[in-house]
N, C-alpha and C positions, 0 to 999 in steps of 0.2 A: 176465519178470514184469512188468506193467503198474505205474506208481509209483501208489501208494497214499497218498502226501501230500506237496504239492507248495510251495515259495514261489512266488509270484508277485509280482515287482519290476516297476513301474510306474512307466516316466519319461517325458520330452515324445518320446524317440525310440525308446524300446524298451521291449517287455514281455518279459521274461525268467521262463521255468518251470524253477525247483531244484529239482530232489527233494529232500526231507530225507532224508539218508543215516545210516541207523541201523548198516549194515555197513561200516565202512574199508575193506574189502578188494573191495567193488564198485565199478567203474569209475566216476566221476565225469562226468556230464554235462549238458550244459542245452541248452534249447530257447530261442531265441530269433527273436521276430517285430517287423521293422522295422516302426514305425509311419509311416514314410515311402511305402514301396513294396510293404508287408504281405508281402514275403518272409521265407522261414523258411530259419533254418538252426540246426544239430545243433552245438552245442560253440563257439560263436561267442565270440569274448572279449566277456566280462561289461565294462558300461561301469567305469568307475572310479569312480562314483559309486554304484555299486551298493547297496550296504548303506543309503545314505543315502535310498534314495526310498521311495514309499509301497509296503509289501507287505502282501500277503494268502495267509493259509495257505489252501490248497484240496484236494480230494482225487478230482481229475482234469479232464480237458479232455475236456467232452462234443463240441466239435468248431469250425469256423470256418464261418460263414452270411455271405453277402454282402446286404445291403442299400441303400437308395439312398447312405446314407454310407460305404459301403465294407464290408471285412471287419468283421464283429463276431465276436468270440471270447464262446464259452458255456462256464463253468465250474462245477464243482460243488462249493458250499461249506458243504454240509452232507447229512448220510446218517444212516442207521438201519440199525445191524445186526439183522437180523432171525432170523440162525442159521447152522448150520454146515453144509454137505455134503460128507461124505469127508475133513473138515477143511478144507474152504474156505470162509471166511466169505463171506456173502451180504447186498448193500446195498441198501436201499430209496434211492432221491434223494429226499431230504428240503428241498433248498435250492442253487441255482443263483444265478449271475449273468452277466450277457450285457452286454459291454464292448467300445465301438467301438473300430477300433484308428488307421485315421485320426481326425487332432486336430478338423482344420478341418470346418465345414460350410457354408460361405460362397460355396459353386459350388452349394447345393441351393436349389430353389425353398418357399416356404411351404410348398407340397401335399406336396412330396416328403418337407422334414422331418415333417407332420404324418402322413404314409403310414407312417415308419418308427417316429416313436411307436405306431401301431396294429398295425405287425407285432411288434414289440417286444410289446405286450402280448399277442396271440395266442402266442408262442410261452412268454411267462412263463405263462400260463395253462393252457397244456398241459403244461408242466412242472412244474408245482404241483399237478398234479392227483392225484398218488399212484399212478401208473400203469407207474413206470418203475423197472427194478431191475438190479443189476450185481455183477460181482465181479471182483477184480483175477487172479484165479486160477484159478475156475473157469470152465468152458466153458459159461455160463448158455445160450447160444444153441442148443446140441444135449444131445439125449435121451443116455443113458449107453448106450442101443446106439450110436448114430451116434459118441460118443467113444469106444468101442473099434473101431471101423475107419476113423476119419478120420485127418486128416493128422497126423504125428508131434507127440509133445508137446515139441518141443525147436521147435517152429513157433512164432511172437509169437501172442496169444490170438486177435488180429482175424484173421489167415488162415484159424483153425481153426473161426470162426464160423461159422454157417449164415448164410448172408448173408439171408434172408428174416426172420429174428428180429435181425438186427444193425440196430436203429432209426435210429440216429445214424450208417450208413456215410456217406449223403451228406455230411454237414458233416466226415467225417474225410476225403474223398476227396484234397486237397490232401496230406496226409499220407503217407497210402497211396500216392499218384504217387510221391512222395518215395524211399518207404522201399522201392519195387520198382525204380528208376530210379536212385538213385546209393547206392553202396555205402558211400561216407563219410557218409552219411546216413540213415540207419536210423533214424526216428522209432519204432519198434512200441513201445515202453516208454511211450509218449506214447500211444498207442489203447486208448481203452477202450472197448470195445463197451457198448452197451446196450440192454435188452431192455424191451420194451413187452409188460404182462400182468399176471399175478399169481403169486407165491409165498408159502407158507405152510409153516413147517419147526415139527414137533412132536417133542418127545420123549415117548414113552410105554413102557409095560410091561405085559406079561401073561404069566401062569405065570413070572414071575421074570425073565422073559429083557425086557431093555430094546433098544429100537431109536429109529431115527430118521424119522418119517411126514413125507414132503414132497409138496406138491400144486404143481405149477409149469405155467400155461399161458402159453404163446407167441403172442404175436400175429403174425402174416404181413402186413409194411409194405406190400407191394404188394396195391393196391387198399383200403388203407385209407380209414376215414371213419366216417360217422355212419350211422344206422338207413336214412333215406329218401333219402340221397344218395349213398348205395354200396348197389348192390344188383347181384346175380346175375354174371357173368362179364367178364371183357375179351380182348380179340384172342389173347391171351398165354395165357390158361389160366388167371388169377386170379381167386379169386373174392371177395367182400367176407366180412366177417367168419370170415377164415379163422386157424382157433385151433388150436393142437395143444396136449394136455392130458395130462402125464406123473407119472403115482403113482409115487410113488419109497419106498419100504421099504429101509433100510441098517441092519443087525444088527449089534450089538456085537462080532462073532465079524470083522465084515469082509464077509461076502457082501452081495450087495446084488441088490437086483430093482425093476423096473421095468414099467411097462403104460401103452401110449401110446392116446390115442384123437384125433380129428379132429372138428374142426365147419367147414362154410362153405355159404355160399350155395348155394341151385340155379342148376349154372351153365351157365345160359340168356339171353338179353339181355332181361330184364326190370325193370321199375321200377313205384316207386310214388312220385310226385310231391307232395308236402307243398301242400295248397292249404285248410287249417284244418277238413275236413273228418275224423274221427275215423278214418275208414279209407278212406285215399285210393285211388282207382280203379287197379287192376290191370291193368298193361299188360305184353304180351307181346311184342317186337318182331321182325319176320319178317326178322330178320338173315341175309344170306346165308353170312354166317359161323359161324354158331350149330354148325354139325355141326364144323368144324375147332376150334373154342374149345371144345366139348364133350368132346372125343376130346383137346386137349391138355391139358386140366385132369386128365383119369382116367390119362392116361399119365404127368404127374407124379406124381399120387400112387401109380400102379403102382410106378413106377420108386424113389420114396421112402420106402414103405411096404409093398409087397407088396402081397399081394391085399386086395380092398376089400371089405367088408361094408357097404353103402350103406342106412342105415333113414332112410327118409321119413316122417316124422311128422305130414305137413300134412292138413289135411281131405278126405277123397275125393268130398265133396258141397259145395255152396254156394259162396263167393268163392274159395275157394283150389284147387277142385278143378282147373280147368284149367290152374292151371299143373303140377300132381300128372301130371296126364294127358301134358303135354308133356316131361315128365320120365322116366316109364317109357318115352314113347315112342322117345326117344332111347337110352335103356338099350338097349332092343330093336336099334336101329339099329347102334350101336355092338359089342354081339354078341362084345363080352369076355367069355370064359369063367372070366376070374379076379374077375369082380364078380359079387356077389352082391345083387340089389336086393329091400329088403322095403318095401312102403309098409304104415303099422301109423297107423292111424288114430286118432292118440292120445286125441283130445277125444269119439270116439265110443267108443273101447273102454272109458276110463278114465270116462266119463260116471256122474252121481250121486257123484261123488266118491269110485269104486272103482279107485281107484289100483294096489291089487292088481294090477290085470288087467295091468299091465306083465310080469308073469311070462309072458303071454302070447307077447310079443315076444320073452323069454329062449328060450322052448322051442322057439320057430320058428329061433333063430339057434346053439343051443346047440351043435351038432354043430360049427359053424366057430369057436366060440368056444373050445372045447376043443382044435380043433387049430392056433388060434392060438397061444394060450400065452403068455407074459410075457418079458422078458431078465433074466436071471442069470448074474451073473459072482462068481466066489469070492475069498478074500481073496486071494488068488496071483496076481489078475488073468485067470485062467481063463475064457474063456466059455463056460457050462454048458448055455445055454439063451439063442435067441431069440426075440424076438415075431415070426411068420410073416405077420400080416395086420395091419389096422386097419378098425374100425368107425367109418365116417366118418356122422355123424347130422347131419341138418338138421331144422329148421321152417321157417317163413317168415323170422321174424328170426335163428334159430338161437341163442335165447337160454333162454328159460322151459322150453319142453315138451322142448329137447336138455338142457337141464342136469339135468330128472329124470334121463333116461334115461342120459345117461352116467354119474349118480352110481349107479344101480342097476349097470350094468355094473362099473363101478369096484369095487364090494364084492364083488361074486361073483369077480372078480380078487384080490382083496386078503385072501381068505380062501384062496384057492390059494398066494398068496404066502408067505403065515404060515406055513400048513401045509409049506412046502417046506421055510423056513428052521427049524423045529421049534420054533416060537413058540405054532401052534394044535397041538394032537393032530389026528390023521388025522380023525376025525370031528367037529370042532369048528367053530364058527359065530363070525362076527364080532359076532353080536348077545348072543352069550354073553358076551363080554368088556364089561361095560355102559361102562367107562371109554373103552374103544377104540369102541365103538360112538357113544358121546356125542361124542369127538375128530372123529372120519370124520363125522357128519353135520355137525358146525359148520364143518369147511374145508372141504368140499365147496359148502355154502351160502354161506360165506365168496365162495368162488371165482366160484358163480353171481352174487353179488351183484356181482363187481367186473367180471366180463367184461360183462355187463349196462350196467354203468354207462359203461362203453367205449362203447359202441356206441351204447345208447338213452338214455342221460343217467340211467337210475333204477336200480335196486337190480333185480333178477331177480323176476318173478312165480312161486308155486307152489312159494318155497322154506320157507314151513311143513310141506310133505312131506319136503324135503332136509331137515329141521332135525328133526325132530319123527317123520317115518315116517308122518304121515297128515294127510289134506287136513283144514282147519277152518274153523269161521265166522270166527274172527281172522284167520286167513289169507288168505280170500275177501276182507274187507274192506281189507286193506293191498294186495291185488293192486288194488284198485279206485281208492286212495291212487296207488297206483307208475303205473298208467294213466292217471290225470289230469296227472299230474305229465310223463310222458313225452311226453304229448298238447301239453302248454305248451310243452316244450323243444323236442321233432319241429319243430315250429311255428316258434317265435319264437327260438331260442336257435341251433341245429343250424348254421346257414350259417355262423355264425362259428367254431362249433369244426371243421367240413369246411375251412376255411381255413387254421385252426392248422395240422391235419393234412397238409395240402398244400404249407404254409410249409415246414414241420419237414423233412419228407421230400423237397425239392425236386422234387415232383410241378408247382409252381411257384416259379420263379426270377426273383427282383426284377430288370427292367431298367430303367434311369434314363432311356433314351432312350422309353420309350414313355408312353403317358398313364394317370394313377393310374386303381389299380382301386378307389381308394373312391370318387370323382368321383359324387355323386348324382344319377340318373337322372330326371325329371322324372316324377312319377305322373300317372296319368289325374284328371282332375275327382272323379270317383267315391271315390279312396282318402280322401278326407278327407269329401266328401258325404254318403257313406251311414253313417260311424259319429256324425258332426252327425244325421244323420235321426233316428236310434236315440236318442241322448241327448236331441233336443230332442222325439222324442214322448213318452218318459218324462216328460219334464218337463212338459209339456203337460196331459197325462194327470193328471198329481199336482195340477198347478194346476186343471183343471177342478171336478176334487174338492173341493179345500182350499181354492181361494180366490176362487170363484165365487158370487154369488147364483142363478145358474141354477135351474131346476127340473129335478127326477131324469130327466124326458126329455129336456131338454136336454142334461145330463153324459153320458148316455147313448149320444146320438146322437155329440157330440162326441171324445167317449173312443174310440168305435166307430172313428168316422173315424183319430184319431191313431194306433191300436193298428195299424189297418191299415196304413198308413204304414210303422209300426216292422215289422211283418213283411214287408212288400215289401222294406224295406232289407236284413234280414235274409238272407231269398232270395238279395240281390243279393251280399250280401258273401260268401256262399256259392259262387254263382256264378263270382265273378271272387275268390276266394280265393287265387290263388297271388299278388296284388298286397300280401296284407298278410302273407306268411311271410315268414322270414328265409332268402333265399337265398346259397349261395355267391357273393361278389365274385370270388375268383380264380381259379372255375373257367374262365371264359370267358378268362382272359389266361394258360393252362395253356401251355407250352412244348410241341415236339409229342412225339408218343411216340417218333419217330424219332430226333431230336434226345438226350432223355433214357436210351432206349435206347442210341443209339450211345457216349454217355458211359460207361454200364454196360460195355457191349464193349470200348472203350479199357480200363479197369480189368482187368475179366477177362484180357483179354490179356498185363496187365502182371503180374499175379499167376501167371502162367504156367499157367490154367485153358482147357484144351478146349475152343474155340468154332471152328466151321464158320466159316470166311471167309464163306459167302453168308450168315451172321446178322448180319452187320455192320448194325445199325440196328434190329435185333429183342432183346428182352431174355432174356440166355442166363443157365443157371444157374452159377453161379459156386463149386459146392461140388466139391467133388472128387469122380470115379467111385466112390469108394468110397463113400462119403457116400448115393449114390443107390441103395445094397443095403440097406435098413434091415430088411428081411422076408428078407434071406437072407444066407448066408455069404460074404464077400469073396472074389472068385473067385481063384485061383491061376493 
């Protein structure tokens, strides 16, 4: 079990992590980090003055990250308990501290010192976002179905975690290496997996039956990022905004059911480069690896979840249609009988606020949904039913339209879950239980907002339907407001947010021997000249009308001239829009994919995961083979 509370003693020579022991029968151990060389040692002799040093009580170790000044430890200083799943407490990260290990910075240049300040600010902003969850005893990174077939329960929590959702895995790599290679240095009790996403847990009662309802959305850390800086697929088949959402019902009788859906960007090489236009140009790259990466993505999906019901919600006409055509073409070329592809033009089918038309989609895939089922395990731990496939939904961003459709599918499954558990009668409906229906809508709308906030910077659009069951004028106005905020953030703030993801996940690794990524590159003259031209034109027009004695003829003539200059400047700003947006600074300095994957391969080998020797330098899936059979019984 991971330690829930620790005292961190800070001296000039060491940092000492000492668990707060409540049970005297538990073996006492400490983790000591040497501040001279950064070495880690379990059960190292504590300093004689340990109790006299500065002490901070913490709730876990997020990990260790290296900046220009050396190692920095990241610890949890505050948490919020959000509920229990199967008797296990679930927490949200609400406070943290980043502490440099090495004491001296004399060897650093002024630029490196300033760079470290920037890195720490990035990490602070990301960790303060409210996106991170953890548990000391519950497999938060695994669905109930994976938990039933994953590694033995006596294995440490980090070994059982699905690495896709183990967000601080990079920061814990040193502790994991030591735990895997040195029997007397097993640091597993200090390794706390943290998940990024959304969790909400509610207690409910229907017809006198009490139960726990929970919604868990897990973001995949591969190809993580922000809306316009992370699109499509990579060479390893990972897609942007890839989220696994699990709807859990736990009856007080001990029976548990769960229904899982996934979302993810269209697995092609495509992009929209932010350039201050409201809708950046859609570019589909003719990458020679497209077919291989497309196949790799769905091979992984099939191995993890079983058969695929692929629901594509983008428009069949206009701006989006080329991407939809390419998606359909590669599905046909893949010719995989375990994939059912459905292109449901959401905006066309549900135009004029006819959102009840989503029933057309449900009717189309109803046979597959009935065969799909959901996971059910009884109070004795016997698996009664497994989910045999998954609906993979996408729109352009995999946010707004996707959220609406996923909530509709989830309600259909919830009704079946509650009927099987005896909470609803055989002919019952979720809508008939007024309080349950209200709670269900709000939890799914909260999930929509949170998943959207992590990718686009704002809450989701169309949540008035999710919360209230219908589209409203007020909801449309709120969508307009969110769209305007998205536009601002996606163009002028998301570069820094993308850098924070890359730094936290180890996609970018600080190298003091390289030039600073924050050095200002010289901007062309137009960068300042064009905005000054606009402001100058506005000033002159106001001056002509308010501050000059000229005749109306001359006022109109001169103001027309300045208005023309302003329009030309605006057009040029749009033309050279990329000069003005906030682009990632670390992306160009990223370590090579081969190097990062090589480190991943070494960790997987240390954990005993089956990897082919020929895959060194490519990302390998570190989960046990049994975890890959989400939709099937474990083979014997």
